[in-house]
N, C-alpha and C positions, 0 to 999 in steps of 0.2 A: 758476654752479651752476644746474642745471635744476630746474624745478618738479616736485614730487612728484606723480605721478598720483593722482587721487582714488580710483581702485580700490585702490591700495596702502594708502591711509589707512583705507578701509573694511575691508579685510582685517585690518589691524592692530587696529582696533576690535573686530572679531569675535573675533580671537585673544585679546585682553585679556578680553573677556566670557567666552569659553570657559574661560579659565584661572582666572577668579574675580577678575580685576583685575591691575593692574601689579605690586603687591607679591607676589601669589601666583605670577605668571609669573616674576618675578625670582628667587624662592626656588627654583622648579623648575629654572631655568637656571643657578643658582649664581652670579648676578651681583647687584650692588647695585640697589636699587629706583630710585634717581635715573637710572640708565642707561636703564631701560625708559621712564621718563617723558619722556626726551629724544627718543625715537624718533618720527619722522614716518612711517617705514615700517620694516619688519623688516630689520635689517642682513643683508647677504648671509651673513655667517659664522654667523648665528643662525637662519636659515630652517629648516634641517632639525630643529633642536632645538625650535623653536616648533611646527613641524608635528607632531612626536612628542608634545609636551606638550598640544596643543590639539585636534588632529585637523583643523585648517584646512590644506588642501593647499598644498604649496609652489608649485603652479601658480596658486593664488589669491593667496598672499602676495606672490610676486615673479614675475609672468608675464614681466617684462623679462629675467629670468635663465633661468627654466625653460620658458618658452613655454606652449603649450596642453597640457592633459593628454593623454596618449596615448589613442588610441581603442582600445576593446576589440575584439578580433577577433570577427567574426560566426561563430557555430558552425554 
């Protein structure tokens, strides 16, 4: 098993803070609190829901899956 990148851990911490803690995030996601406490990074199947609940971008939460954010077109 590979090491979890530090950027993923930091993004998870930011999401938890934005949600008001692990218990609050678990409630919003409709899952049990211990599940969230076990995360070292946001699980792939939860990224979009965490993004919606916290405002932390999927590109920040899991850049290994979503890559870099799309660049806005110059007008």
